[in-house]
Backbone bond lengths (Angstrom), bond angles and torsions (degrees), N, CA, C in turn:
res aa  C-N    CA-C-N  psi(-1)  N-CA   C-N-CA  omega(-1)  CA-C   N-CA-C  phi
1 M - - - 1.518 - - 1.502 109.01 -
2 K 1.355 117.63 -37.57 1.490 119.70 -177.68 1.517 106.99 -62.96
3 N 1.314 120.38 -42.99 1.505 121.10 -177.81 1.544 109.64 -64.92
4 M 1.308 117.54 -38.60 1.437 120.25 -179.98 1.513 110.99 -64.97
5 T 1.349 116.76 -36.00 1.504 121.03 179.67 1.524 108.90 -69.10
6 I 1.343 117.00 -39.41 1.446 120.00 -178.55 1.582 109.67 -65.28
7 I 1.311 115.21 -43.32 1.447 120.43 179.33 1.599 108.92 -63.17
8 L 1.243 115.19 -44.08 1.476 122.13 -179.78 1.550 109.38 -57.20
9 K 1.347 114.78 -50.40 1.509 118.46 -178.78 1.497 110.93 -64.48
10 K 1.292 117.99 -34.56 1.438 123.66 -178.45 1.541 108.00 -65.45
11 Q 1.302 117.78 -44.03 1.467 121.40 -176.26 1.559 109.66 -70.62
12 I 1.370 117.09 -39.77 1.462 117.69 176.11 1.524 113.21 -60.27
13 K 1.349 113.02 -40.09 1.520 119.24 177.69 1.546 109.35 -62.39
14 D 1.319 113.70 -47.80 1.465 118.15 -175.10 1.548 112.24 -65.39
15 T 1.341 117.01 -24.62 1.471 118.19 179.40 1.523 111.46 -61.22
16 L 1.286 117.51 -33.29 1.534 121.09 178.87 1.484 111.58 -61.54
17 N 1.352 117.07 -27.55 1.430 121.25 -179.37 1.524 114.31 -100.02
18 N 1.296 116.87 -1.55 1.472 121.75 -173.31 1.544 107.68 -126.55
19 K 1.296 116.13 85.82 1.512 121.91 -173.85 1.532 108.52 -66.41
20 A 1.355 120.70 -28.51 1.436 120.78 -179.30 1.551 112.18 -62.31
21 I 1.335 115.46 -38.86 1.457 121.34 178.59 1.548 108.56 -68.34
22 L 1.305 117.59 -45.53 1.442 124.34 178.47 1.531 112.34 -54.76
23 I 1.306 115.70 -43.22 1.443 122.64 178.98 1.529 111.07 -61.88
24 Q 1.295 116.49 -39.10 1.478 120.74 -178.04 1.514 110.21 -64.23
25 F 1.322 115.66 -35.09 1.479 119.93 179.25 1.528 110.51 -69.74
26 L 1.363 119.10 -34.05 1.426 121.64 -169.86 1.549 113.84 -101.04
27 L 1.382 116.36 -18.47 1.467 118.51 -170.28 1.552 113.34 -60.25
28 F 1.312 119.64 -51.62 1.425 120.22 -174.39 1.521 114.58 -72.03
29 P 1.340 118.22 -39.05 1.495 118.58 172.75 1.548 112.35 -59.44
30 F 1.351 113.09 -40.41 1.528 115.46 177.80 1.524 111.46 -65.02
31 M 1.372 115.62 -45.94 1.492 119.63 179.78 1.545 111.78 -61.26
32 S 1.341 116.09 -41.30 1.442 117.97 -178.33 1.573 110.02 -67.25
33 A 1.357 116.87 -33.01 1.439 116.90 178.94 1.545 111.61 -71.89
34 I 1.313 116.85 -35.89 1.480 121.99 -178.15 1.530 105.55 -67.55
35 M 1.334 121.69 -47.40 1.457 125.63 -174.06 1.570 108.58 -70.09
36 T 1.326 117.78 -39.74 1.455 119.36 -178.18 1.524 112.34 -65.32
37 F 1.335 115.36 -41.59 1.455 119.72 -173.30 1.568 109.98 -84.66
38 S 1.308 118.39 -23.06 1.452 120.16 -175.37 1.522 115.21 -100.98
39 V 1.323 117.60 -21.46 1.469 121.83 -174.55 1.512 108.33 -116.22
40 Q 1.298 117.69 112.67 1.477 120.81 179.14 1.576 106.59 -131.95
41 I 1.285 113.45 111.23 1.493 121.85 -179.66 1.528 108.65 -112.98
42 E 1.282 115.19 136.05 1.449 120.73 -178.88 1.530 112.36 -58.99
43 G 1.254 119.39 128.72 1.447 123.69 179.26 1.542 113.44 91.42
44 M 1.336 117.36 -13.54 1.460 120.96 -178.87 1.542 107.65 -85.02
45 P 1.376 115.60 133.03 1.476 119.08 176.98 1.566 111.04 -58.75
46 Y 1.308 115.85 145.30 1.427 121.06 -178.11 1.540 113.55 -59.77
47 D 1.378 113.26 -34.43 1.490 118.31 -178.77 1.521 113.33 -96.29
48 Y 1.335 116.48 19.50 1.505 119.48 -177.84 1.479 111.44 -56.88
49 F 1.363 122.23 -46.71 1.432 124.61 -178.66 1.481 113.62 -73.72
50 I 1.294 118.41 -27.47 1.435 125.82 175.68 1.528 109.87 -61.63
51 K 1.355 113.96 -52.16 1.477 119.59 178.65 1.497 112.97 -63.69
52 M 1.328 116.73 -41.89 1.459 121.86 -179.48 1.538 110.00 -61.61
53 F 1.367 112.68 -54.12 1.471 113.75 -176.69 1.512 113.80 -70.58
54 A 1.321 114.98 -26.52 1.522 116.62 179.63 1.523 109.77 -62.30
55 C 1.349 116.06 -42.21 1.466 119.98 176.46 1.490 113.40 -61.21
56 M 1.300 115.85 -40.58 1.461 122.92 179.49 1.574 108.03 -67.40
57 Y 1.280 114.20 -43.61 1.483 120.88 179.56 1.541 109.60 -58.07
58 I 1.253 116.60 -50.78 1.505 124.27 179.82 1.538 111.49 -57.96
59 G 1.348 113.45 -43.30 1.527 117.98 -175.71 1.461 114.24 -85.73
60 M 1.336 118.89 -6.67 1.429 119.69 -174.17 1.595 113.19 -118.55
61 A 1.351 116.31 -58.99 1.450 123.32 -173.99 1.544 114.62 -53.98
62 P 1.351 119.33 -53.72 1.432 117.39 -179.73 1.527 115.29 -63.00
63 I 1.315 116.21 -32.07 1.463 117.68 -178.31 1.526 110.51 -70.06
64 I 1.320 119.48 -47.90 1.479 121.28 178.13 1.460 113.96 -66.28
65 I 1.322 116.35 -38.09 1.487 119.09 177.65 1.510 113.17 -64.22
66 A 1.334 114.23 -47.58 1.539 118.62 -177.28 1.515 108.49 -67.44
67 S 1.245 121.22 -41.87 1.507 123.32 -177.58 1.485 108.53 -65.86
68 T 1.355 117.60 -41.81 1.470 123.47 -175.64 1.551 107.69 -66.86
69 I 1.300 116.94 -47.95 1.468 121.65 -176.40 1.569 110.79 -61.34
70 I 1.338 117.18 -47.84 1.399 122.49 -176.22 1.541 111.03 -69.65
71 S 1.290 118.72 -47.07 1.469 122.63 177.08 1.457 110.92 -58.33
72 E 1.338 119.28 -40.14 1.471 122.54 -176.94 1.561 108.14 -71.03
73 E 1.299 116.61 -39.58 1.465 117.08 179.83 1.509 110.91 -71.13
74 K 1.325 117.14 -28.10 1.442 119.18 177.57 1.560 108.50 -69.83
75 E 1.295 117.68 -42.91 1.452 120.21 179.90 1.567 113.45 -67.58
76 S 1.331 116.09 -35.67 1.454 119.45 -179.88 1.538 113.50 -78.18
77 G 1.369 114.97 -17.72 1.455 118.48 178.55 1.607 108.67 95.57
78 A 1.281 116.31 -5.60 1.515 119.31 -176.81 1.570 110.18 -64.38
79 L 1.286 117.04 -36.61 1.500 120.60 179.70 1.475 110.99 -66.09
80 K 1.346 118.48 -41.82 1.406 121.42 176.77 1.471 114.85 -60.38
81 M 1.349 116.22 -38.50 1.469 122.28 178.12 1.571 110.40 -65.54
82 L 1.324 114.19 -37.00 1.441 117.13 176.67 1.524 112.82 -64.04
83 I 1.355 115.09 -39.12 1.463 121.71 -179.91 1.501 109.76 -66.42
84 Y 1.321 119.80 -42.20 1.441 124.01 178.41 1.549 109.56 -70.99
85 S 1.269 118.93 -15.58 1.465 122.24 177.56 1.597 108.52 -92.79
86 N 1.340 115.57 15.30 1.470 119.96 176.74 1.535 113.79 66.36
87 V 1.344 117.52 30.79 1.460 119.59 173.74 1.570 107.24 -82.84
88 K 1.270 114.70 122.19 1.458 119.86 -177.87 1.535 110.18 -78.54
89 G 1.304 113.23 157.79 1.504 119.00 -179.34 1.470 113.08 -54.78
90 K 1.383 116.84 -45.37 1.473 120.18 -175.72 1.563 108.71 -69.83
91 E 1.330 117.12 -29.60 1.508 119.32 177.97 1.516 109.03 -70.43
92 Y 1.370 118.58 -41.34 1.423 120.84 -177.03 1.548 108.13 -68.66
93 I 1.306 118.57 -50.95 1.469 118.30 -177.94 1.540 111.14 -64.78
94 G 1.339 115.19 -31.69 1.464 121.41 174.71 1.536 112.35 -57.29
95 G 1.301 114.24 -47.17 1.488 119.50 179.00 1.523 111.81 -66.67
96 I 1.303 116.25 -43.34 1.476 121.05 -179.84 1.547 108.92 -66.22
97 A 1.364 116.96 -42.24 1.417 119.82 -179.06 1.517 111.02 -64.54
98 L 1.362 118.62 -42.94 1.418 121.72 179.12 1.576 113.38 -58.26
99 Y 1.300 113.51 -39.56 1.460 121.60 179.49 1.544 108.28 -68.06
100 I 1.319 119.00 -51.23 1.442 120.24 -171.42 1.571 109.86 -72.22
101 V 1.327 114.86 -48.11 1.463 119.14 -179.46 1.524 110.15 -63.16
102 G 1.320 118.07 -39.29 1.461 118.35 -178.53 1.515 109.89 -66.13
103 G 1.335 119.10 -40.44 1.453 122.72 177.94 1.486 111.83 -64.42
104 C 1.338 116.84 -45.67 1.471 120.01 -179.64 1.497 113.93 -70.07
105 L 1.332 118.32 -31.08 1.423 120.11 178.43 1.514 112.39 -68.84
106 I 1.380 115.19 -31.62 1.479 119.39 172.23 1.562 110.37 -59.80
107 G 1.392 113.68 -43.33 1.425 119.97 178.14 1.529 109.37 -63.42
108 C 1.332 120.67 -42.94 1.451 121.99 -179.40 1.549 110.09 -69.70
109 F 1.282 119.56 -32.58 1.465 122.04 175.53 1.556 108.75 -64.75
110 M 1.276 118.41 -41.76 1.432 119.67 175.65 1.545 111.20 -61.67
111 M 1.330 115.26 -41.49 1.518 119.21 178.51 1.529 110.84 -63.30
112 S 1.288 119.30 -38.48 1.447 123.76 178.72 1.486 110.78 -66.58
113 L 1.312 117.45 -35.02 1.509 120.76 176.06 1.481 113.14 -65.70
114 I 1.395 112.87 -41.47 1.445 120.35 177.74 1.506 110.41 -61.48
115 A 1.384 116.34 -37.81 1.407 122.26 -175.50 1.552 113.80 -78.58
116 S 1.373 113.24 -6.49 1.465 122.02 -179.86 1.540 111.81 58.10
117 Y 1.291 114.37 43.51 1.533 118.78 -178.36 1.551 106.78 -75.61
118 S 1.301 115.02 151.47 1.458 123.90 174.07 1.516 106.64 -69.39
119 L 1.323 117.89 166.34 1.479 120.16 176.60 1.499 114.23 -53.16
120 L 1.311 116.61 -46.07 1.432 120.89 -177.39 1.541 110.34 -66.56
121 E 1.324 117.87 -44.78 1.423 121.18 -178.85 1.593 107.96 -64.20
122 M 1.281 117.18 -37.73 1.474 121.11 178.31 1.533 111.46 -61.95
123 I 1.330 114.13 -44.19 1.521 120.71 -179.19 1.490 108.69 -63.12
124 I 1.358 119.21 -46.42 1.438 124.08 179.93 1.516 109.25 -62.78
125 F 1.318 117.65 -44.47 1.434 122.60 -178.53 1.500 111.24 -60.78
126 L 1.365 118.20 -44.28 1.437 123.63 -179.09 1.563 111.59 -69.93
127 L 1.320 116.16 -36.72 1.497 117.33 -179.38 1.539 109.74 -70.79
128 I 1.332 117.34 -39.16 1.503 119.08 178.02 1.548 107.52 -65.28
129 S 1.291 117.60 -42.77 1.492 121.51 -179.87 1.516 108.65 -60.04
130 L 1.339 116.24 -43.67 1.490 120.66 -178.28 1.505 112.21 -57.63
131 I 1.324 116.61 -46.30 1.490 119.95 178.97 1.518 112.77 -61.30
132 G 1.333 115.01 -44.25 1.475 118.71 -179.60 1.498 111.73 -66.69
133 M 1.323 118.09 -37.60 1.441 121.99 -178.22 1.508 110.81 -67.82
134 L 1.362 117.01 -38.06 1.480 118.47 177.14 1.524 112.62 -61.87
135 I 1.294 116.32 -39.65 1.501 121.79 176.35 1.550 109.43 -62.97
136 S 1.329 114.74 -47.25 1.471 118.41 -179.25 1.521 111.62 -62.55
137 V 1.339 118.36 -39.20 1.439 119.83 179.39 1.530 110.65 -65.50
138 M 1.309 119.29 -33.97 1.438 122.78 176.49 1.522 109.80 -62.68
139 I 1.372 115.00 -46.34 1.433 121.36 -176.65 1.516 110.75 -63.18
140 G 1.400 114.11 -43.98 1.461 117.85 178.14 1.548 114.23 -66.80
141 S 1.352 112.90 -32.29 1.475 114.57 178.88 1.519 112.73 -71.96
142 I 1.308 116.49 -34.01 1.487 122.14 174.54 1.504 110.00 -59.59
143 I 1.364 114.69 -46.79 1.449 120.78 -178.43 1.579 109.30 -62.75
144 G 1.327 115.66 -44.40 1.426 120.27 -178.35 1.551 114.06 -61.33
145 I 1.298 114.94 -38.53 1.515 123.76 -179.69 1.505 110.14 -73.48
146 M 1.311 116.37 -40.87 1.495 119.02 -172.93 1.530 112.77 -77.32
147 T 1.344 117.03 -25.53 1.460 121.76 -178.51 1.535 108.93 -90.09
148 S 1.373 113.54 154.27 1.466 120.74 -175.23 1.478 114.14 -93.62
149 S 1.359 120.28 -9.83 1.405 121.66 -176.26 1.555 109.64 -154.33
150 Q 1.323 116.22 167.34 1.480 122.00 179.73 1.542 109.03 -64.55
151 M 1.309 115.66 -39.26 1.459 121.35 -179.12 1.518 112.18 -61.66
152 K 1.309 115.75 -46.19 1.475 123.49 177.44 1.549 109.95 -64.72
153 A 1.316 116.41 -40.06 1.443 122.25 179.32 1.531 108.95 -60.65
154 S 1.299 114.50 -45.25 1.520 117.54 -178.56 1.496 109.77 -66.74
155 S 1.345 119.05 -39.23 1.426 122.59 179.88 1.529 114.09 -61.25
156 W 1.388 114.58 -29.41 1.457 118.86 177.87 1.515 109.37 -88.85
157 S 1.300 117.82 -34.32 1.468 122.02 -175.09 1.526 112.54 -67.72
158 I 1.348 117.34 -42.82 1.462 120.18 -174.82 1.540 112.71 -63.03
159 P 1.355 119.55 -43.97 1.477 117.33 177.39 1.545 109.94 -63.33
160 M 1.281 118.35 -40.87 1.441 122.85 -179.31 1.586 111.23 -60.74
161 M 1.324 114.19 -45.39 1.403 123.26 178.11 1.544 111.76 -58.65
162 I 1.336 114.00 -45.88 1.470 118.78 -177.84 1.540 109.06 -64.27
163 I 1.320 114.94 -46.14 1.515 118.66 -178.63 1.510 111.76 -59.76
164 F 1.370 117.19 -51.28 1.430 121.09 -174.94 1.535 114.68 -71.57
165 S 1.321 115.00 -31.46 1.494 118.44 -176.57 1.520 114.65 -86.05
166 F 1.382 115.58 -31.38 1.455 114.71 -174.96 1.566 112.68 -97.10
167 I 1.302 117.04 -13.06 1.488 119.01 179.12 1.536 111.00 -58.63
168 P 1.367 119.62 -46.50 1.500 116.98 178.73 1.488 109.85 -60.20
169 M 1.312 122.78 -40.88 1.438 123.45 -175.11 1.530 109.40 -65.66
170 I 1.398 118.69 -46.12 1.403 121.90 176.54 1.539 112.65 -60.52
171 S 1.291 115.50 -37.89 1.485 119.58 -175.87 1.489 109.67 -65.95
172 S 1.316 115.93 -32.05 1.512 121.05 -176.67 1.501 110.06 -65.41
173 F 1.409 115.76 -22.53 1.465 118.68 -178.00 1.539 111.25 -105.16
174 N 1.321 118.94 -11.17 1.413 122.69 -173.73 1.532 110.66 -139.46
175 E 1.320 115.26 110.22 1.431 123.01 -173.54 1.544 110.44 -66.73
176 S 1.363 115.62 -38.25 1.428 121.56 179.53 1.550 111.47 -61.71
177 F 1.319 114.43 -42.70 1.483 122.46 -178.35 1.547 107.02 -67.76
178 K 1.333 116.72 -31.18 1.442 121.89 -177.18 1.569 112.72 -57.13
179 K 1.343 114.15 -31.82 1.435 121.55 -179.17 1.529 109.85 -68.92
180 I 1.306 115.86 -31.50 1.511 119.19 175.73 1.507 109.56 -80.55
181 G 1.350 115.98 -38.94 1.433 119.22 179.24 1.478 116.22 -60.67
182 F 1.313 114.78 -23.27 1.494 124.27 -179.78 1.534 107.16 -55.00
183 L 1.306 119.87 -31.21 1.421 122.81 -173.89 1.569 111.51 -74.98
184 F 1.288 118.56 -14.34 1.465 122.43 -176.39 1.486 112.16 -100.94
185 Y 1.308 116.96 139.76 1.475 119.91 -178.82 1.513 114.74 -60.97
186 T 1.297 115.42 -32.23 1.488 117.16 -178.01 1.513 111.46 -69.23
187 Q 1.347 117.10 -23.17 1.475 120.42 173.46 1.497 110.09 -65.80
188 Q 1.335 115.03 -45.40 1.495 122.93 177.84 1.551 107.71 -57.78
189 I 1.303 114.09 -46.94 1.490 117.79 -177.17 1.538 111.28 -63.81
190 S 1.306 116.07 -39.66 1.446 121.63 179.32 1.539 113.12 -64.26
191 E 1.330 114.81 -39.95 1.493 118.32 178.98 1.547 110.63 -68.47
192 M 1.339 116.43 -37.32 1.423 118.41 179.98 1.502 112.90 -72.71
193 I 1.352 117.83 -39.20 1.442 122.04 179.52 1.546 109.56 -67.15
194 N 1.316 116.66 -36.54 1.502 120.20 179.60 1.527 110.89 -66.99
195 T 1.318 117.53 -19.91 1.439 121.04 178.40 1.550 113.29 -94.08
196 L 1.302 117.73 -51.76 1.416 123.84 -174.67 1.539 116.09 47.86
197 D 1.268 112.72 40.52 1.483 120.29 -178.62 1.542 106.03 -140.09
198 L 1.303 115.27 120.89 1.485 119.31 -176.07 1.522 112.41 -65.41
199 T 1.313 117.55 -29.55 1.434 119.17 -179.57 1.597 111.58 -76.47
200 S 1.342 116.01 -14.20 1.443 117.21 -177.34 1.530 111.00 -107.22
201 I 1.342 116.31 -8.43 1.487 119.74 176.03 1.533 108.50 -77.95
202 Q 1.310 114.08 122.44 1.431 119.00 -175.92 1.553 112.30 -86.05
203 S 1.293 117.44 148.91 1.494 119.99 -173.78 1.477 112.00 -63.39
204 F 1.314 117.86 -30.26 1.489 117.93 -175.94 1.514 113.05 -68.50
205 H 1.401 116.67 -23.39 1.428 121.05 173.24 1.602 107.98 -60.27
206 M 1.313 114.67 -53.33 1.507 119.25 -177.17 1.544 111.48 -63.99
207 I 1.333 114.92 -38.29 1.472 119.33 -177.73 1.500 107.42 -65.89
208 W 1.314 119.15 -42.86 1.427 124.16 178.55 1.548 112.39 -61.35
209 L 1.344 115.06 -41.82 1.504 118.20 178.15 1.507 110.81 -67.61
210 V 1.308 118.65 -39.55 1.457 121.48 -178.34 1.524 109.13 -66.45
211 I 1.256 116.73 -38.79 1.558 121.77 177.03 1.508 107.39 -61.29
212 Y 1.368 118.21 -46.68 1.441 122.28 -179.52 1.482 112.48 -58.66
213 F 1.397 115.30 -44.63 1.436 120.66 -176.93 1.487 110.93 -63.77
214 I 1.339 115.15 -48.01 1.515 120.60 -176.34 1.530 108.91 -61.88
215 L 1.314 116.79 -42.94 1.465 120.45 -178.80 1.579 111.04 -65.11
216 A 1.329 112.69 -45.17 1.476 117.90 175.39 1.491 114.74 -59.27
217 F 1.371 117.06 -44.07 1.491 122.47 179.05 1.570 108.71 -62.36
218 I 1.287 115.63 -47.84 1.496 117.75 -177.52 1.497 111.10 -62.52
219 L 1.331 116.21 -42.60 1.501 119.81 177.40 1.557 111.46 -60.27
220 F 1.301 113.24 -43.61 1.484 119.08 179.50 1.517 110.63 -59.90
221 M 1.335 118.35 -46.28 1.442 121.59 -178.85 1.578 109.03 -63.73
222 L 1.280 117.51 -41.91 1.478 119.87 179.66 1.544 110.67 -64.02
223 V 1.334 117.07 -45.64 1.448 122.90 177.79 1.469 110.68 -62.36
224 Y 1.359 119.59 -44.96 1.386 122.02 -177.03 1.557 112.54 -63.95
225 K 1.320 113.78 -39.05 1.462 120.64 179.39 1.522 112.04 -67.94
226 K 1.337 116.64 -43.53 1.455 124.77 -174.93 1.508 110.83 -74.01
227 R 1.329 117.69 -48.37 1.436 123.43 -172.02 1.505 114.12 -81.29
228 L 1.343 117.43 -27.79 1.452 116.30 -174.17 1.506 114.55 -116.47
229 T 1.320 117.57 -51.58 1.433 117.95 -177.73 1.500 118.22 -69.98
230 H 1.402 115.69 -15.85 1.388 120.96 176.09 1.528 116.49 -98.92
231 Q 1.337 113.70 5.06 1.457 119.01 -177.97 1.580 108.89 -80.19
């Protein structure tokens, strides 16, 4: 727990010097606010843009932030020093996840306020967002560890971000594509966010997300052990 806290504090401090990371935390909440307040179409739900941008936020921001942080620390040698200091993989990813998920949850909280959700709807919205963000952090962390530089990490992160974030939006307009989108965790997140009702959320959504998280975590631990601790 001590190592996780140290990593968390380090990342918070580094954010002040890394404006690119700060922008990722703020971009989608800001865009959702602009669109919600400026675009009003008859028949369109008030929180339409909140839900749309929330899914994109969950599928994009944690991936690019995690991959950027880890690839940058690999290049600078900071990650190697942590390993030599006996920081375990689960402690390292735990600190990174706390930082990223915490920052993104603040953004989602702002979005829920803009949407004027009730307390129950806000809690459900944040819990669903939390699960999706954890999976995205794992994916971004895997990319960061497997790539040898920030440039390569970005080249891998961008296609992944596009796939995971835009699939729910495309599925909402194309029923045939929705059958393919079902295989992606962001599609499950989208369907749950669009409901925000515990009685309507089906168990297979949660089961699918748990499976995704477990697989992503196991893959991260394998990659962390193979790529870093054995170098």
